[in-house]
C-alpha positions in Angstrom: 101.9 123.6 118.3 104.3 124.9 115.6 101.4 125.0 113.1 99.8 127.9 115.1 103.1 129.8 115.0 103.3 129.3 111.2 99.8 130.6 110.9 100.5 133.7 112.8 103.4 134.6 110.4 101.7 133.3 107.3 102.2 135.4 104.1 99.4 135.8 101.7 101.8 135.3 98.8 102.3 131.7 99.9 98.6 130.8 99.6 98.5 130.2 95.9 101.6 128.0 96.0 100.3 125.9 98.9 96.9 125.3 97.3 98.4 124.3 93.9 101.0 122.1 95.7 98.2 120.5 97.8 96.1 119.6 94.7 99.2 118.1 92.9 100.0 116.2 96.1 96.5 114.7 96.1 97.3 112.8 92.9 99.9 110.9 94.8 98.1 110.5 98.1 95.2 108.5 96.8 96.9 105.7 94.8 99.9 105.4 97.1 97.7 105.4 100.2 95.5 102.6 98.9 98.6 100.6 97.7 100.4 100.7 101.0 97.2 99.8 102.9 96.9 96.6 100.8 100.6 95.9 101.2 100.2 96.3 105.0 97.4 93.6 105.1 94.4 96.0 105.6 91.6 97.1 103.2 92.6 99.8 100.7 90.2 102.4 102.1 92.1 102.6 105.3 95.1 103.9 103.4 93.0 107.1 102.8 91.8 107.1 106.4 95.5 107.0 107.4 96.1 110.1 105.2 93.3 112.5 106.0 93.3 113.1 109.8 97.1 112.4 110.3 98.0 115.2 107.8 95.8 117.6 109.8 97.4 116.5 113.0 100.9 116.9 111.7 100.1 120.3 110.3 99.3 121.4 113.8 102.0 119.6 115.9 104.8 119.0 113.3 107.8 121.3 113.1 108.7 120.8 109.5 107.0 123.1 107.0 107.2 120.8 104.0 107.3 117.2 105.3 104.4 115.0 104.1 103.3 112.1 106.3 101.2 109.0 105.4 101.3 105.3 104.7 104.8 104.3 103.7 106.5 101.3 102.2 109.2 101.2 105.0 106.5 100.2 107.5 104.4 97.9 105.4 106.5 94.7 106.1 106.5 95.5 109.9 102.7 96.0 110.0 102.1 92.9 107.8 104.3 90.7 110.0 102.0 91.5 113.0 98.6 91.7 111.2 98.8 88.7 108.9 99.2 85.9 111.4 96.8 87.4 114.0 94.0 88.5 111.8 93.3 85.1 110.1 91.9 86.9 107.1 89.4 89.0 109.0 89.7 92.6 107.6 88.0 94.1 110.7 90.4 92.4 113.0 93.3 93.3 110.7 92.5 97.0 110.9 92.0 96.8 114.7 95.5 95.3 115.1 97.0 97.9 112.7 95.2 100.8 114.4 96.4 99.7 117.8 100.0 99.5 116.5 99.6 103.2 115.4 98.3 104.1 118.9 101.3 102.4 120.5 103.7 104.0 118.1 102.1 107.4 118.7 102.4 107.1 122.5 106.0 106.0 122.3 106.9 108.9 120.0 105.2 111.5 122.1 106.7 110.2 125.4 110.1 110.1 123.8 109.7 113.6 122.4 108.6 115.0 125.8 111.6 113.2 127.4 113.9 114.9 124.8 115.1 111.6 123.4 115.4 112.9 119.8 119.1 112.2 119.8 118.5 108.4 119.8 118.3 108.2 116.0 121.8 109.6 115.7 123.0 106.4 117.3 121.8 104.3 114.3 124.8 103.7 112.1 124.6 103.7 108.3 125.2 100.0 107.9 122.3 99.3 110.3 120.0 101.7 108.5 121.0 100.4 105.0 120.7 96.7 106.0 117.3 97.3 107.6 115.9 99.3 104.6 117.3 96.8 102.1 115.7 93.9 104.1 112.4 95.9 104.1 112.6 96.5 100.4 113.2 92.8 99.6 110.3 91.7 101.9 107.9 94.2 100.4 108.9 93.1 96.9 108.3 89.5 97.6 104.9 90.2 99.3 103.6 92.0 96.2 104.6 89.4 93.6 101.5 87.2 94.0 99.2 90.2 93.4 101.4 91.3 90.5 101.0 87.8 88.9 97.3 87.4 89.7 97.2 84.7 92.3 97.4 84.3 96.1 99.7 82.1 98.3 100.0 81.2 102.0 102.8 83.4 103.3 105.3 82.0 105.8 108.5 84.0 105.5 110.2 85.4 102.4 112.1 82.3 101.3 109.0 80.0 101.6 107.0 82.7 99.8 109.5 82.7 96.9 109.2 79.0 96.6 105.4 79.1 96.7 105.4 81.8 94.0 107.8 79.8 91.8 105.6 76.7 92.2 102.4 78.6 91.4 103.9 80.0 88.2 105.2 76.6 87.0 101.7 75.1 87.8 100.1 77.6 85.5 98.3 79.7 88.2 99.6 83.0 86.9 97.1 85.4 85.2 99.1 86.8 82.4 96.6 89.6 81.7 96.9 90.7 85.3 100.7 90.6 84.9 100.7 92.6 81.7 98.6 95.3 83.4 100.9 95.4 86.4 104.1 95.3 84.3 102.9 98.2 82.1 102.0 100.2 85.2 105.5 99.5 86.7 107.2 100.4 83.5 105.5 103.8 83.2 106.2 104.6 86.9 109.9 103.8 86.5 110.2 105.6 83.1 108.7 108.8 84.5 110.3 108.6 88.0 113.0 111.1 87.3 110.6 113.8 86.2 109.6 116.3 88.9 106.8 117.9 86.8 105.1 114.8 85.4 103.1 112.7 87.9 104.2 109.3 86.8 102.3 107.3 89.4 99.1 109.2 88.6 99.5 108.6 84.9 100.3 105.0 85.3 97.4 104.2 87.8 94.8 106.2 85.8 95.9 104.6 82.6 95.6 101.1 84.1 92.2 101.9 85.6 90.9 103.2 82.3 92.2 100.3 80.2 90.7 97.7 82.7 87.4 99.5 82.9 87.0 100.2 79.2 87.9 96.6 78.1 86.0 94.9 80.9 89.0 92.9 81.9 87.7 92.4 85.4 85.0 90.2 84.0 86.5 88.8 80.8 90.0 88.1 82.0 89.4 87.8 85.8 91.6 90.8 86.6 91.2 91.6 90.2 90.2 95.2 90.9 89.8 97.4 93.9 86.0 97.8 93.7 83.9 100.6 95.2 85.1 102.5 98.2 82.9 103.2 101.2 81.3 106.7 101.0 82.0 109.0 103.9 84.8 110.1 106.3 86.6 108.0 108.9 84.8 108.0 112.3 86.5 107.9 115.7 86.9 104.3 116.8 88.8 102.6 119.6 90.8 99.7 118.2 89.9 96.8 120.5 92.3 93.8 120.5 92.4 90.6 122.6 94.7 89.9 125.5 96.8 87.5 123.3 97.4 90.3 120.9 99.0 92.7 123.4 102.6 91.5 123.2 103.0 91.3 119.4 101.2 94.6 119.0 103.4 96.3 121.6 106.6 95.0 120.0 105.4 95.9 116.5 104.3 99.3 117.6 107.6 100.1 119.2 109.4 98.8 116.1 107.2 101.1 113.9 108.0 104.0 116.2 111.8 103.6 115.9 111.7 103.0 112.1 109.2 105.9 111.4 111.1 108.4 113.5 114.5 107.4 112.0 113.0 107.9 108.5 111.2 111.1 109.5 114.2 112.7 111.2 116.5 112.1 108.3 114.0 113.6 105.8 113.2 116.5 108.2 116.9 117.4 108.6 117.4 117.3 104.8 114.5 119.7 104.0 115.3 121.9 106.9 118.8 122.4 105.5 117.3 123.2 102.1 114.8 125.7 103.4 117.4 127.1 105.9 115.1 126.5 108.9 115.6 124.7 112.2 113.6 121.6 113.1 113.6 120.5 116.7 114.0 116.6 116.7 112.1 116.3 119.9 109.1 118.3 118.5 109.4 116.1 115.4 108.8 113.1 117.6 105.8 114.8 119.1 104.4 115.7 115.7 104.9 112.1 114.4 103.3 110.7 117.5 100.3 113.0 117.2 99.8 111.9 113.6 100.0 108.2 114.5 97.5 108.7 117.4 95.2 110.4 114.9 95.6 107.5 112.5 95.0 104.9 115.2 91.8 106.4 116.5 90.4 107.2 113.1 90.6 103.7 111.5 94.1 104.1 110.1 97.4 102.3 110.6 101.0 103.4 111.4 102.4 106.1 109.2 105.7 107.8 108.6 107.3 110.5 106.4 107.3 109.9 102.7 110.4 110.1 100.5 108.2 110.0 97.4 105.4 112.4 98.3 107.5 115.1 100.1 109.6 115.8 96.9 106.3 116.1 95.0 105.1 118.8 97.4 108.4 120.6 97.2 108.6 120.5 93.4 105.0 121.8 93.2 106.0 124.9 95.2 104.9 124.1 98.8 105.6 126.8 101.3 104.0 125.5 104.5 102.0 122.6 105.9 98.9 124.2 104.4 99.8 122.0 101.4 99.1 118.9 103.5 95.9 120.3 104.8 94.7 121.0 101.2 95.7 117.5 100.2 93.8 116.0 103.2 90.7 118.0 102.4 90.8 116.9 98.7 91.0 113.2 99.6 88.1 113.7 102.0 86.1 115.4 99.2 86.8 112.4 97.0 85.4 110.0 99.6 82.3 112.1 100.0 81.5 112.9 96.3 83.1 110.2 94.1 83.8 107.0 96.1 83.2 104.8 92.9 85.9 106.7 90.9 88.5 104.0 91.5 86.4 100.9 91.4 88.2 99.6 88.2 91.6 100.1 89.7 93.5 96.8 89.2 95.3 95.4 92.3 98.3 94.5 90.1 98.7 98.3 89.4 98.6 98.9 93.2 101.3 96.2 93.5 103.3 98.0 90.9 103.2 101.2 92.9 104.5 99.4 96.0 107.2 97.5 94.0 108.4 100.8 92.5 108.7 102.4 95.9 110.4 99.3 97.3 113.0 99.5 94.5 113.6 103.1 95.6 114.4 101.9 99.1 117.3 99.8 98.0 120.6 101.3 99.0 
């Protein structure tokens, strides 16, 4: 438990930096968590559930002092590929499938870490990693276009989805008010993306929410919005699946484990070099596995490290994993005190957040 070792050597001068960084990080955790949940085929609230407990678990078991874990765009397409065809539109079944994938991923990572198999990710060549991430980026982009344009389609592969989207647009199904809101959100995110001090995603999402709520666009222009979130914290729950689900969930969970650890190990090594600390790749597997187990048993879904939220924590002055703990507690407080705060958040703005992250994945 590296978190306990960090606590023993914790310096009081770090506390102010970790608290401030945690509060800044919260502005990213909420909109991004909800957006990636929707992109993964599960209700948005579960993106926050997949943020709270896993951040606490990684703070205890994770070796990196700065890495931020949570829902991630690199896993969205993998999760969606399993959840969408098996859930048949049932949100409770969708989250059960996604949660079990997190449990499988967590067990695989912990076993691999205890078996000292952290060297495996070194065998993934750059062309394989780039090809996979570019494929993920394109798949995520295509999956978000219907929400971005204000309609829905029957998905059956990226190429058929593109054809269905083009047909829907030519048939006049697009909601151009929804598209304008999403396009404006995306433009603000991309324009402010290079700034380390200005929270572009927060500004874009809050702006879209205020505009839609103030103008009553949900009713007058039929702009789809998130709606009220359930009040309260995630409870422990065993994700029950059927016998027919076992094989696809096992395959998907193993794929998630490989992708998430490949991403996490790369980011972990980069930030370890910056902070001049050593990160054990085997312990990194254990930490990632513990976080995924926590997600799976507390109504979440598979998670990974974040190449968008970790730099935010670093730029805000994070010193240790207490930053993630502060962020998790702030998200929990939001669910307890103000669950209706985001009820006017347009789904096209969430799609814009995911699209912007997918663009960043392209290499």
